[in-house]
N, C-alpha and C positions, 0 to 999 in steps of 0.2 A: 635695456634692450637685450634680445637674445643674440648670442654669438655661436657660430658653429665653425670649428677649425677642423678641416677634413685633410688629413695627411695620408701618406701611403699605407701606414700601419695602424693608425688610430684615429678616433674622432672625439674631440673635446667640445662639450657644449656647456654653456654657462650664461649667467646674467651679469651685465656690465652697466655700471652707472655712467652718467654723462662726465664724471670726473676720472673716469677709467678705473674705478674700483671693481674688482671681480667679487661679487656677493656670494655666488655659489656656482660651482662648476662640477661636472662629472665626466669621467673618461669612459669611452667604449671601444671595444675592439672592432676592427675593420675586416670584414670578410671580403677577399679580393680575388677570388677565383674566377669571377665573371662579372659583367656590367650590372647584370640584375642583382647579384648578391652585394655589390657595392651600393646600389641604391636602396636595397632592403635594409642594409646596415645603417644608412643615413636616417631612413624613416623610422626604424626601430629605436635608435638612439634618441632622436627628437622627440618621439611619442613618450618614451620612458622618462625623459627629462622633465617635459611639461606635466605629465602626470604626478610627478614627485615634487614639483615646485608649487609652493603655496603662497607665494608673495603676489604683489600686484600684477595684472596681466600686462605683458610687454606690448609695446607700440608697433614694433617691427622686429625683423630678424635679419642679421647679416651672416653670409656664408662665405668662407675663404676656401677655395679648393686648389688642389694641385693641377697643373696644366693650363690650357688655353680656354678663356672664358670670353662671353660677349655680354658685359654687364647691362648694357641698355636693354637687352632683350631677354635677360635671365638665363642665358644658354651656357651649359658646360659642353664645350666643343671636343675637347680630346685631352688625354693625359697619357703621358709615357710610362709612369710607373704605377698607374692603376689601368684595368681594363675598360677604359672608356673609349669605344671605338666608333660609336655613333653618337650624334648630338642629343644632348639630354635637356629638355626644357625644365632646368633644376628649380627655378623660382616657382613655377606653377606646380611642380611635383610636390615640393615641401610645403607650400601654402595650404594644401590639403590637410596637413597634419597640425597646423598652428592658426590657420584662418587670420594671418596678418601678412602685410607686405614683406616679401623675402628678397633681399638684395644680394647678389653674388660677385665675387671677383677672384682673380688669382690669389693664392694664399700669401705669396711674398708682396705682391701689390698692396694687399690688405694690411699686412704687418708694416709696411712702409708708411701707409697712411696712419696707422696707430703711432709710429715714431713722429710723424708730423704734428699729430694732435696732442699727444701725451709725453713724447719723449724729447729727443735732441731737436726736433723741429720747432720747438718753443723759442730756441735761440738762434738756430742755424738754418738758412734757407736754401743752401745747396749742399746736399750730402748724398752718400751711397749708403743704403742699407744692405748688408750682405748676410745671407742666411745659408749656413752649411749644416745640414742635418743628413736625412736619408738621401736627399738630393742637394743641388746647389743652384741658387739664383740670387738676383739682386733687384732691389728697387732703386731707381735713380731720380733724385729730386732736384729740380733746377728752378731757382727763384720761387721756392715755396710750392711747386707743382710736380706732381708725379709725372715722369715721362713714361707714356703709355705706348707710342708707336702707332702706326696705321691700324694694325689688327689687335691692339691691346696685348702685344706679344713682347714688348720691350722688357729687357732685363734677363733673358736667358743666358747669362755668362757662363753657366755650366756647360754650355755647348760652344764656347769659344775655343778654337783649335789652338793648343799651345805646344802639341808634340806630334806634328805630322806623321802619319804611320805608326802611331802608338796604339794604346789599348782601344779595342773596339767598343764604342758607346751604343746604348740602346737607340740613339737617334739614327745610327747607321754610319756616322763618321768615325774616324780614327783620331785619337790624341786629344779628345775633348778634355775640358778641365774637370767635369763631374766624376768620371770613373777614376780619376787620380786623387781627387781630394774629398769627395763626399763620404759619408758614413758607409754607405753600400759599397762604394768604389774601394775604400780602405779595406773593408772586410774581405771582398773579393780578392784583393791582392795578397792579403794573409793566407787565405785558403789556397790560392794557386802557388804561393811562394813556399808553403811548408813542405812541398815535395822536394824542394832543393835544400831546405833548411829544416831538417826534421828535429834538430836539437835546439831550435828556438824556443825561448821561454813562452812564446805565444801559442805553442802547441796545446798546452793543457787547457787554458781558458777558452780556446777555440772549440776543443773537443767537448768541453761542458756547456758551450753556448752562452758563456757569459762575457765574451770578449767585447771591449769598447774602444773606440778611437783613443780615449784617454790612456788606456792600457798600452796601446801601440806606441804612442808618444813617450810613455814612461820607460817602456822597454829600450826605445831608441837611446834616451839619455843614459840608460844603464849600459849600453854597448851591444844590444842585441843586433846581430848583422842584418836579419831580415826586416825588422823594425827600422833599423837605420836607413835601409835601401828605400823603403816605402815612404817614410816621412821626409827623407832628403828630396825625393821627387816631388812630393806634395808641397813642401815649402817652395822649391823652385817654380813649379807650375803656378801656384796661386800668387806668388810674388809677381811673376810675369804678367799675369792677367790683371793684378791690381795696379801695377806700373802703368799698363796700357790705359785702364780706365781713369787713372789720375791725369795722365797726360792729356786724355781726350776730354774729360768733363770738367777738370779743374775744381773739384769739390773742396768745401771747407773742412770736411770730415768724412771718415768712413766708420759707420757703426756696425757692429756684427752680432748676430745671435745664431742659435741653433745648437744641437748636441755635440757636434764634432768640435766646436770652438769654445764650448762654455768654460773649459779650464784655462783658457787664455794661451796655451802652449803654442799652438800653430800660428795665432795671429801676432804674438810676440815676435816670433821669427820673421814673419811677413812685414810686420811694421819696420823692422830694422832695416830689411832689405829695400822696401819702398823709399824710407827716408834717405837712403844712400844712392838710389839710382834713378828715381823719377827726374824728369826735367826741373831744372833749378827753380824756375818761377812756380811751377805747380807744386813742388814739394814744400817750398816756402809758405805757400797759401794754405796748405794742409795743416790744420791745427792739430790733428791727431787721428789715430786708428783706436777706437774704444769699444768696449762691450756696450751693447744697449743697456740703458737704464731701466728698460721694462723687464719684468720677470720672465726669463727665457722659457720657463714653462707655461707662461700665459700669453705671450706675445701674439701667437696666431689667433688666439681667442679674442684678445683686445683688437686685432686688426679686422676680424669679421664683425665685431660689435660696432667698430667705427664706421663700417658701411651703412649700418642701420642709423647711427646718429647723424651721419652726413645726409642721409635721405630726409630725416625728420626735419632737419634745420633748413634744408632747401624748400621743404613743403611749407614750413612755417614762414619763410621769407617771401613766398608768393602772395 
C-alpha cells in the first residue's frame, strides 16, 4: 500500500507491506504559504513518487494529515498549522494522481492505528499514543478501539489548558499545552527569552538555525538559565496533562513518539512525575510510559498505510 504522511513542514510518501515493513520511502518539502500551494505540494510529491516506483501497483493509498478530517467522506476540513481554511475533498483530489482508492484521517489518529496494528496494540488494548513534534496531540485507545469523538476530533490534548492566562496559542486560547511543550512552542520560547538571556548557550545555535529541542534539554542539564526555565515549565505542564489523562482514562500504557521526545529526556521526567502523583489505582494499573517500538521517522507513514490496509481488509470481509 501507499502511505502519505503530511506534516506541517514535510511530506513522506512510501510503500508499506501488510507486516508493516517500509519497502521504499521518499521525503518532500511542504510549500505552505497558501492552501493551493499545500495541495500542489501533495500532488507533486505523489506524482514524483509513483513515477519513481517500479514495483507492483498498489491496491490503495492512505493519507494522514494534520488537522480535522472526515474520513468517511474523504474531506480535509481544517488545519491550524497549515493554511487549510476551506474544506478540501482530498480523497478525490489525490485519486486523480494514483487512480486507486484514497483513505484519509488525522495524522495522529493514523499513527495510533499503526500502534494498534504493529506496535503496543498487539499486547495492550487500553493505551494512549502521545505525539510531540512540531505540534502536540494524542490518540486514545479503549478496549482496542480508537476513541474518535462525535466529529473525529478527539485527542487534541495540545489544546488542553494547563496554564490559564499563559502563552497565547494559535487556537486563540491562552495557556494551552502545545505552545509550552511542542517543538514550535519550545523554539518560540527560546527566541522570545533570548532578549532577557543574551548570554544563553542557546544563542548561537538559534542564530545558525540549527537549534533543536534536544539541545534545549541538554542546555538545561548543564545549568543554562533560559533552558532551565523553558524545560521546567514544559515538564510541569506535560506532567499535569498526563496525570489528568491517566486519572480519566485509566490506560495500561502511554507510548510516545515525535521529534521532541525521541531522546527520552522530557518523557523520563514526566514518567517520574506521573508515577508519583496520579491517583493510586490509576498509577498502579499503568504498566509504563514507553517510546513507541515503531520507527519514529516512519510512524506517520505506517499510520497512513494502515488506513489503506484497514480499507482492504474490510472490503475483503464483505
